[in-house]
C-alpha positions in Angstrom: 0.1 8.4 -20.6 -0.8 5.7 -23.1 0.6 2.2 -22.8 -0.1 -0.2 -25.6 1.2 -3.7 -24.7 5.0 -2.9 -24.4 5.1 0.6 -25.9 4.6 3.6 -23.7 3.8 7.2 -24.8 4.2 9.7 -22.0 3.1 13.3 -22.0 4.5 15.6 -19.2 2.6 18.8 -18.5 4.1 20.9 -15.8 3.5 24.5 -14.6 6.2 26.3 -12.7 5.5 29.4 -10.6 8.0 32.1 -9.8 6.9 33.4 -6.4 9.9 35.9 -6.2 9.9 39.6 -6.9 12.7 39.3 -9.5 13.0 37.7 -12.9 14.6 34.2 -12.8 16.5 32.1 -15.2 17.9 28.6 -15.0 17.9 25.1 -16.5 14.9 22.7 -16.9 16.3 19.2 -16.5 14.2 16.1 -16.9 15.7 12.6 -16.3 14.7 10.5 -19.3 14.3 6.7 -19.1 16.9 4.8 -21.0 16.3 4.6 -24.7 13.4 7.1 -24.5 12.7 9.1 -27.7 11.6 12.7 -27.3 9.0 13.6 -30.0 7.8 17.0 -28.8 8.9 19.7 -26.4 7.1 23.0 -25.8 8.1 25.6 -23.3 6.3 28.9 -23.3 7.2 32.1 -21.5 4.9 34.9 -22.4 4.2 33.1 -25.7 7.8 32.6 -26.6 8.9 29.0 -27.5 12.1 27.9 -25.9 14.5 25.5 -27.6 15.8 22.4 -25.9 18.7 20.0 -26.0 19.0 16.3 -25.3 22.1 15.1 -23.6 23.8 11.8 -24.1 25.2 9.8 -21.2 28.7 11.2 -21.5 27.4 14.8 -21.5 25.1 14.0 -18.6 28.0 12.6 -16.6 30.0 15.8 -17.3 27.1 17.8 -16.0 26.9 15.8 -12.8 30.6 16.6 -12.2 30.2 20.2 -13.2 27.4 20.7 -10.8 29.1 19.0 -7.9 32.4 20.9 -8.4 30.3 24.1 -8.2 28.8 22.7 -4.9 25.4 22.5 -6.4 23.3 20.0 -4.5 24.5 16.4 -5.1 20.9 15.2 -5.2 21.2 15.2 -9.0 23.1 12.0 -8.5 19.8 10.3 -7.8 19.4 10.2 -11.6 22.9 8.9 -12.3 22.9 6.4 -15.1 20.0 8.0 -17.0 19.9 10.3 -19.9 18.9 13.9 -19.3 16.7 16.2 -21.2 17.8 19.8 -20.7 16.2 23.1 -21.7 17.8 26.4 -20.9 15.2 28.8 -19.5 15.5 32.6 -19.2 13.3 35.5 -18.2 10.7 33.8 -16.1 8.8 36.9 -14.9 8.4 37.8 -11.2 5.3 36.1 -9.9 4.8 34.6 -13.4 4.1 31.1 -14.6 5.8 28.9 -17.1 4.1 25.8 -18.7 6.2 22.9 -20.0 5.0 20.1 -22.2 7.2 17.2 -23.1 6.3 14.1 -25.0 8.4 10.9 -25.3 8.0 7.3 -26.1 9.8 4.2 -24.8 9.7 0.4 -24.8 8.5 -0.7 -21.4 11.2 -2.8 -19.7 10.6 -6.5 -19.0 11.4 -7.9 -15.5 10.7 -11.6 -15.7 7.1 -12.0 -16.7 6.3 -8.4 -15.6 6.4 -5.2 -17.6 7.7 -2.2 -15.6 6.9 1.4 -16.5 8.7 4.1 -14.5 7.9 7.8 -14.4 10.6 10.0 -12.7 9.2 11.7 -9.6 12.1 11.6 -7.2 12.8 15.4 -7.3 12.2 16.3 -3.6 15.8 17.5 -3.2 15.2 20.0 -6.0 12.0 21.5 -4.7 11.4 23.7 -1.7 7.7 23.0 -1.7 5.5 19.9 -2.3 3.9 19.5 -5.7 0.5 21.2 -5.3 -1.4 18.9 -7.7 -0.1 15.6 -9.0 -2.3 13.9 -11.5 -1.2 10.8 -13.4 -3.6 9.0 -15.7 -2.6 5.9 -17.7 -4.6 4.2 -20.3 -3.3 0.6 -20.4 -4.3 -1.7 -23.2 -3.1 -4.8 -25.0 -4.1 -7.4 -27.5 -3.9 -10.0 -24.7 -5.4 -10.3 -21.2 -3.7 -7.9 -18.7 -3.2 -9.1 -15.1 -1.3 -8.0 -12.0 -1.6 -4.2 -12.4 0.3 -2.9 -9.4 2.3 0.0 -8.1 4.8 -0.7 -5.4 5.6 3.0 -5.0 2.3 4.8 -4.9 -1.4 4.2 -4.0 -3.2 4.0 -7.3 -6.8 3.5 -8.4 -7.1 0.7 -11.0 -10.3 0.6 -13.0 -10.8 -2.5 -15.3 -12.6 -1.6 -18.4 -12.2 -5.1 -19.8 -9.7 -7.9 -19.4 -7.5 -6.1 -22.0 -7.9 -2.5 -21.0 -7.3 -0.7 -17.6 -7.4 2.8 -16.5 -4.8 3.7 -13.8 -5.1 6.9 -11.8 -2.8 8.5 -9.3 -4.2 11.8 -8.0 -2.7 13.5 -4.9 -2.4 17.0 -3.5 0.6 18.6 -1.7 2.8 15.7 -2.6 6.3 15.2 -1.3 8.1 14.0 -4.6 10.6 11.7 -3.0 10.3 8.5 -5.1 9.8 7.5 -8.7 6.4 6.2 -9.8 6.5 2.5 -10.8 3.7 0.6 -12.6 3.9 -3.1 -13.1 1.6 -5.2 -15.2 1.6 -8.7 -16.9 0.4 -9.7 -20.3 -0.9 -13.3 -20.2 -2.9 -15.7 -22.3 -5.0 -17.7 -19.8 -5.3 -19.0 -16.3 -4.0 -17.5 -13.2 -1.6 -14.7 -13.8 1.4 -15.2 -11.5 4.5 -12.9 -11.5 7.4 -12.5 -9.2 10.3 -10.1 -8.7 13.2 -10.5 -6.2 15.9 -8.4 -4.5 19.1 -9.9 -3.2 22.2 -8.4 -1.8 25.5 -10.4 -1.5 25.7 -12.5 1.6 22.1 -11.7 2.6 18.8 -13.6 2.3 16.6 -12.3 -0.5 13.3 -10.6 -0.7 10.5 -11.5 -3.1 7.2 -9.9 -4.2 4.7 -12.3 -5.8 1.6 -11.1 -7.7 -1.3 -13.2 -8.8 -4.7 -12.5 -10.3 -7.4 -15.2 -10.7 -9.0 -15.4 -14.2 -12.2 -13.5 -15.0 -14.9 -15.4 -16.8 -13.2 -18.8 -16.5 -13.4 -21.8 -14.2 -14.4 -21.5 -10.6 -16.7 -18.5 -10.9 -20.0 -20.3 -10.6 -19.5 -21.5 -7.1 -22.5 -21.4 -4.8 -22.4 -18.9 -2.0 -24.1 -18.9 1.4 -24.3 -15.3 2.5 -25.9 -13.9 5.7 -26.3 -10.1 5.7 -26.4 -8.7 9.2 -27.3 -5.0 9.7 -27.3 -2.8 12.9 -30.7 -1.0 13.2 -30.0 0.6 16.6 -31.1 4.1 17.3 -27.8 5.6 16.3 -28.3 4.4 12.8 -31.4 6.7 12.4 -31.6 9.0 9.5 -29.3 9.1 6.4 -27.2 6.2 7.7 -30.0 3.6 7.8 -31.3 4.7 4.4 -27.8 4.3 2.8 -27.4 0.9 4.4 -30.8 -0.2 3.1 -29.8 0.9 -0.4 -26.6 -1.1 -0.2 -28.3 -4.2 1.1 -30.9 -4.0 -1.7 -28.1 -3.9 -4.2 -26.4 -6.9 -2.7 -29.7 -8.9 -2.7 -30.5 -7.9 -6.3 -27.1 -9.2 -7.5 -27.3 -12.6 -5.9 -27.0 -15.6 -8.2 -29.7 -18.3 -8.5 -27.3 -20.9 -7.0 -26.7 -18.8 -3.9 -28.5 -19.1 -0.6 -29.0 -16.1 1.7 -30.7 -14.6 4.7 -31.0 -11.0 6.1 -30.7 -10.4 9.8 -31.3 -7.1 11.6 -30.6 -6.3 15.2 -30.8 -3.6 17.8 -31.7 -4.7 21.4 -33.1 -7.9 19.9 -32.3 -9.9 16.8 -34.8 -10.4 13.9 -34.3 -12.5 10.8 -36.1 -12.6 7.5 -36.0 -16.4 7.1 -35.5 -19.2 9.6 -32.6 -20.4 7.6 -30.8 -19.3 4.4 -33.0 -19.8 1.3 -32.4 -20.0 -2.4 -31.8 -16.6 -4.2 -34.8 -17.0 -6.5 -36.9 -14.1 -7.6 -39.6 -14.7 -5.0 -37.2 -14.8 -2.1 -35.3 -11.8 -3.3 -38.5 -9.8 -3.6 -39.4 -10.8 0.0 -35.9 -9.6 1.1 -36.2 -6.3 -0.6 -39.6 -5.7 1.0 -38.1 -6.6 4.4 -35.1 -4.3 4.0 -37.4 -1.5 3.0 -39.3 -1.9 6.3 -36.2 -1.7 8.6 -36.4 1.2 11.1 -33.6 2.3 13.4 -34.3 2.2 17.2 -33.0 0.5 20.3 -29.6 -0.6 21.7 -26.8 -2.7 20.1 -26.7 -6.4 20.9 -23.7 -7.4 18.8 -23.0 -10.7 20.6 -26.5 -12.2 20.0 -26.5 -10.9 16.4 -23.3 -12.6 15.6 -24.1 -15.9 17.4 -27.4 -16.3 15.6 -25.9 -15.3 12.3 -23.2 -17.9 12.6 -25.7 -20.6 13.5 -27.3 -20.1 10.1 -24.6 -21.7 8.1 -24.6 -25.3 6.8 -21.3 -26.8 7.7 -21.9 -29.7 5.3 -22.3 -27.5 2.3 -19.6 -26.9 -0.3 -20.7 -23.3 -0.7 -18.5 -20.4 0.1 -19.8 -19.2 3.5 -19.8 -15.4 4.0 -21.0 -13.1 6.8 -21.4 -9.4 5.9 -21.9 -7.4 9.1 -22.6 -3.6 9.3 -22.6 -1.6 12.5 -22.0 1.9 13.7 -21.7 1.2 17.4 -20.4 -0.9 20.2 -22.1 -3.5 22.4 -24.6 -1.9 24.8 -27.1 -4.7 25.3 -26.7 -8.3 26.4 -23.1 -9.6 26.5 -20.8 -6.6 26.3 -17.5 -8.1 27.5 -15.1 -8.3 24.6 -13.3 -11.5 25.5 -16.6 -13.3 26.0 -18.0 -12.1 22.6 -14.8 -13.2 20.8 -14.9 -16.6 22.6 -18.5 -17.1 21.6 -17.7 -16.3 18.0 -14.8 -18.7 17.9 -17.0 -21.5 19.2 -19.8 -20.8 16.8 -17.7 -20.3 13.6 -17.8 -23.1 11.0 -15.3 -21.9 8.4 -17.3 -18.7 7.8 -15.5 -15.6 6.3 -16.5 -12.4 8.1 -16.5 -9.0 6.4 -17.1 -6.3 9.0 -18.1 -2.7 8.1 -17.6 -0.1 10.8 -19.7 3.0 10.2 -18.6 6.4 11.7 -16.3 6.9 14.7 -18.4 6.1 17.7 -17.5 2.4 17.6 -15.1 -0.2 19.1 -12.5 -0.5 16.4 -10.4 -2.9 18.5 -13.3 -5.3 18.9 -14.4 -5.2 15.3 -10.8 -5.9 14.2 -10.7 -8.9 16.6 -14.0 -10.2 15.2 -12.8 -10.0 11.6 -9.5 -11.8 12.7 -11.5 -14.5 14.4 -13.7 -14.9 11.3 -10.6 -14.9 9.0 -11.9 -11.9 7.2 -11.3 -8.1 7.1 -12.7 -4.9 8.5 -13.4 -1.8 6.5 -14.2 1.6 8.2 -16.5 4.1 6.6 -16.0 7.7 7.7 -19.1 9.9 8.4 -18.5 11.9 5.3 -18.4 8.8 3.0 -21.4 7.2 1.4 -22.1 3.8 3.0 -23.8 2.4 0.0 -20.9 3.2 -2.3 -18.4 1.6 0.0 -20.5 -1.6 0.5 -21.3 -1.9 -3.2 -17.6 -1.6 -4.2 -16.7 -4.2 -1.7 -19.5 -6.6 -2.6 -18.7 -6.4 -6.3 -15.1 -7.3 -5.5 -16.0 -10.4 -3.5 -19.0 -11.5 -5.6 -17.1 -14.2 -7.6 -15.1 -16.6 -5.5 -12.4 -18.3 -7.5 -10.4 -20.2 -5.0 -11.4 -20.9 -1.3 -8.9 -21.5 1.5 -6.0 -20.8 -0.8 -2.4 -21.6 0.2 1.1 -21.5 -1.3 3.9 -24.1 -1.4 7.3 -22.7 -2.6 8.8 -26.1 -3.3 12.6 -26.4 -2.7 13.1 -22.7 -1.9 13.0 -21.9 1.8 10.8 -18.9 2.5 9.9 -17.1 5.8 8.3 -14.0 7.2 5.6 -14.1 4.5 2.9 -11.4 4.5 0.0 -12.1 4.5 0.5 -15.2 6.5 -2.8 -16.6 5.3 -4.4 -16.0 1.9 -8.0 -17.0 2.7 -10.3 -16.9 -0.3 -9.2 -15.4 -3.6 -11.9 -13.8 -5.7 -12.0 -13.4 -9.5 -10.1 -10.4 -10.7 -8.7 -9.7 -7.2 -5.0 -9.1 -7.2 -3.1 -10.9 -4.4 0.3 -9.5 -3.3 2.5 -11.8 -1.3 5.9 -10.7 0.1 8.6 -12.4 2.1 12.2 -13.5 2.6 14.0 -16.4 1.0 17.2 -18.4 1.3 19.2 -19.7 -1.6 18.4 -19.2 -5.2 17.3 -21.1 -8.3 14.2 -22.1 -10.3 11.4 -23.8 -8.4 7.8 -24.7 -8.7 5.2 -22.8 -6.7 1.9 -24.6 -6.0 -1.3 -22.5 -5.4 -3.9 -24.8 -3.9 -7.5 -24.2 -2.8 -11.1 -25.4 -3.1 -13.3 -24.9 -6.1 -16.9 -26.1 -5.3 -15.5 -28.2 -2.5 -12.9 -29.9 -4.6 -9.2 -29.3 -4.1 -7.5 -27.8 -7.1 -3.8 -26.9 -7.6 -2.2 -24.5 -10.0 1.6 -24.9 -10.5 3.9 -22.1 -11.7 7.6 -21.9 -12.3 9.4 -19.1 -10.5 13.1 -18.0 -10.6 14.5 -16.9 -7.3 17.5 -15.2 -8.8 20.0 -12.5 -7.8 18.4 -9.2 -9.0 18.0 -5.7 -7.8 14.6 -4.2 -7.0 15.4 -2.0 -4.0 11.8 -1.0 -3.3 10.9 -4.6 -2.3 12.8 -4.7 1.1 11.1 -1.5 2.2 7.7 -2.7 1.1 8.2 -6.0 2.9 9.5 -4.3 6.1 6.5 -2.0 6.1 4.1 -4.9 5.9 6.0 -6.8 8.5 5.9 -3.9 10.9 2.2 -3.5 10.3 1.7 -7.2 11.2 3.7 -6.8 14.4 1.8 -3.7 15.4 -1.5 -5.5 14.8 -0.3 -8.4 17.0 0.6 -6.0 19.8 -2.6 -4.0 19.4 -4.8 -7.1 19.5 -2.9 -9.3 21.9 -0.7 -7.0 24.1 2.9 -5.8 24.0 5.7 -8.3 23.6 9.3 -7.3 24.1 10.5 -9.5 21.3 8.1 -7.9 18.8 8.9 -4.4 20.0 12.7 -5.0 19.4 12.0 -6.4 16.0 9.8 -3.3 15.1 12.6 -1.0 16.3 15.2 -2.9 14.2 13.1 -2.8 11.1 12.3 0.9 11.7 16.0 1.7 11.9 17.1 -0.4 9.0 14.4 0.7 6.5 13.4 4.1 7.9 9.8 3.2 8.8 7.9 5.4 11.2 6.1 3.5 14.0 4.6 4.3 17.4 8.0 3.4 18.8 10.0 5.5 16.4 10.1 8.8 18.3 12.0 7.3 21.2 14.1 5.3 18.8 15.0 8.2 16.6 15.8 10.3 19.7 18.6 7.8 20.4 19.8 8.1 16.8 19.9 11.8 16.7 21.2 12.4 20.2 18.3 14.6 21.2 16.6 14.4 24.5 14.3 11.4 25.2 10.7 11.7 24.0 11.5 14.6 21.7 8.8 14.2 19.1 10.6 14.3 15.8 8.2 12.2 13.8 4.4 12.5 13.7 3.6 9.0 12.5 -0.1 9.2 13.2 -0.3 12.7 14.5 0.9 13.7 18.0 -2.5 12.8 19.6 -2.7 9.5 17.9 0.8 8.6 18.9 0.0 9.4 22.5 -3.2 7.5 22.3 -1.3 4.5 21.1 0.7 4.6 24.3 -2.5 4.1 26.2 -3.2 0.7 24.7 0.3 -0.8 25.2 2.6 0.9 22.7 5.5 2.0 24.9 7.2 5.4 24.9 5.2 7.8 27.0 2.6 8.4 29.7 -1.0 7.8 28.5 -3.2 10.8 27.8 -6.3 8.8 26.7 -8.0 6.0 28.5 -8.0 2.6 26.8 -11.7 2.8 26.5 -11.5 6.2 24.8 -8.8 4.9 22.5 -10.9 1.9 21.4 -14.2 3.7 21.0 -13.2 6.9 19.2 -12.0 8.4 15.9 -8.4 7.7 17.1 -9.2 4.0 17.4 -10.5 3.9 13.8 -7.6 6.0 12.6 -5.0 3.7 14.0 -6.8 0.6 12.7 -6.9 2.2 9.2 -3.2 3.3 9.3 -2.1 -0.2 10.2 -4.3 -1.6 7.4 -2.6 0.8 5.0 0.9 -0.3 6.1 -0.2 -3.9 5.4 -0.7 -2.8 1.9 2.8 -1.2 1.8 1.8 2.4 2.2 3.3 4.3 5.1 2.2 7.8 4.1 4.5 9.4 6.7 6.8 12.2 6.2 9.8 13.4 8.2 12.7 15.8 8.0 15.3 13.5 9.7 15.2 10.4 7.6 15.8 9.8 3.9 15.5 6.6 1.9 17.8 6.1 -1.0 17.3 2.8 -2.9 16.8 0.3 0.0 18.8 2.2 2.6 17.6 4.5 5.3 19.8 7.5 6.3 19.3 9.4 9.6 20.4 13.0 10.3 22.8 13.1 13.2 24.8 16.3 13.9 24.2 17.5 10.4 25.5 14.2 8.9 23.4 11.7 7.0 24.3 8.3 8.6 23.7 5.0 6.8 21.4 2.8 8.9 23.8 -0.1 8.3 26.7 1.8 9.9 28.1 0.3 13.1 30.8 1.7 15.4 34.1 0.0 14.7 33.7 -0.3 11.0 36.6 0.4 8.7 36.3 4.1 7.8 37.6 6.1 4.8 37.3 9.8 4.6 36.4 11.2 1.1 36.2 14.9 0.3 33.0 15.9 -1.5 33.8 16.7 -5.2 37.3 15.3 -5.2 38.7 12.8 -7.6 38.2 10.1 -5.0 34.6 11.1 -4.8 34.1 10.8 -8.5 35.8 7.5 -8.4 33.2 6.2 -6.0 30.5 7.8 -8.1 31.6 5.9 -11.2 32.1 2.6 -9.4 28.5 1.6 -9.3 25.1 3.2 -10.2 23.6 2.3 -6.8 26.6 3.8 -5.0 26.2 7.0 -7.0 22.6 7.2 -6.0 23.5 6.6 -2.3 26.0 9.6 -2.6 23.0 11.8 -3.6 22.0 11.8 0.1 24.1 14.9 0.8 27.5 16.6 1.1 28.1 15.3 4.6 27.3 11.6 5.0 28.5 8.2 6.1 27.7 5.6 3.5 28.4 1.8 3.9 29.6 0.0 0.8 31.0 -3.5 0.7 31.8 -3.4 4.4 33.5 -0.1 4.4 32.1 3.2 5.8 32.9 6.1 3.5 32.7 9.4 5.4 31.8 12.1 2.9 32.9 15.6 4.1 32.8 19.1 2.5 36.1 20.8 1.9 36.8 23.1 4.8 
């Protein structure tokens, strides 16, 4: 795909395989974006080119009705309101392949200050198997600066070639194609790029998604930093691990700026430091650091408490520099103070506004403790699996945080009341780093949003105008709920189970179809199956049981708390919650479907709207009847909700419509 400012050129290349023993024929249908223009279409079967037809909206609606009257799957309604590209296909050989190439262009839609490109991928109801290889590559360029490149639907890789050109990559295997691919970006002239989209249903509070990207190469990027690098050199780091860590540390030191101050501390049973205190990052000191790093050898135990306390004592609390601690370990406390509560209390007392970035290497570590340390230091934890290169992970991360743009950032939404905001604290924002903030709001209207923080110790404020209006972006509530659940799960994991939080998790899981450690019991109630029947596998059956052992209710523990904290499972759960915080659940299930912003649950072979409550006004509608088509034509969103199945209960404007097949 090529996107040039607001014009997109899409090339679709698909290969279909006939696994049957007989020749097949059928229709190839592609849901075109509104106003898209098809320029080329090629379909080859044994070298034969197949002709195609493009259907207008009226013809497409007739096709919907024709398919439904023939009792063909109503899932086609998920594309209701779009144009359709249709090619008749015949003689697909048994065990043969068919390649399709389609090219079309379109003007990218504008949503406020954001541009929104959509590629139709919601075809799960038409496929029996996952897509084996999904490979989307987008070259995004413009004659202005591009900011806020973001996909709310899929986990993408964004590579910035320049401020005016990006490469966006989505590469997955065995993909369940159950949602369209959305790509947002903003074209801006200067300053902080801030964009916002909202979703609001009648008589309900709204949801918002706010994106902002600090400028690259503008003010605030020459701030001094005070960085203390702390590396674990215990015996377990011996071999390839310590060599990779040394390589990563050398890179970090080489890329320090002259105005920075730094120190390097290594620890095992005891703590050793290069300098008595942080020194200027001049060439002489950097050379000494590189020599020191090269001499590090791995042996001894792991004295995490002393290493952190001595590291935090290094920082000058009177300096306006951005204070960062970068800590790498592959283990858990074995020497000195090993009690978690004491270690955390010591860190809290010693911390002077230091941001802590913790790297956990491998699986034989205490993920629970490392997450608590990063929380205490207002930072983050990143885990590096045994098969990953440590130096690559550290270098990527270091480059991302190398240019602080705004320290201790915070938002003020003016006259609009907002709540349940994620993340609750912004911390420091770095140049080129995209910040995503989501939350709920009351009321509507235009307001000023103030983004305030420190640049070189001086408070600075950026003011933006935002419109909290009635609009429809149904993916936003699900994204927000996923992040909110992740926040609650983290609170429970780190501070213990709380009945109020558990109930809120269950509510959000039901309303938005989110899989959680509590979901299996919860879904059992929905589906009427026996308690503790494992319908979902949110983190794998073992992970789910392991979560029980650290306070997540729903079953007898099968792992000790110690084993849970100090194992691959502990790391896995920490990483899964981190992914949910970014809006990616990654879980699949056969008993829940999400259509728009509504979750449906399968109960007695009927798809039940999560908003349905006993006692609601109910109207029975026969599938494929005139009344059914009347519902379909009433509203595009309602038509897409009807795509859930032939037997369903769908709530619309306070009425529960019971869709039933003709007996």
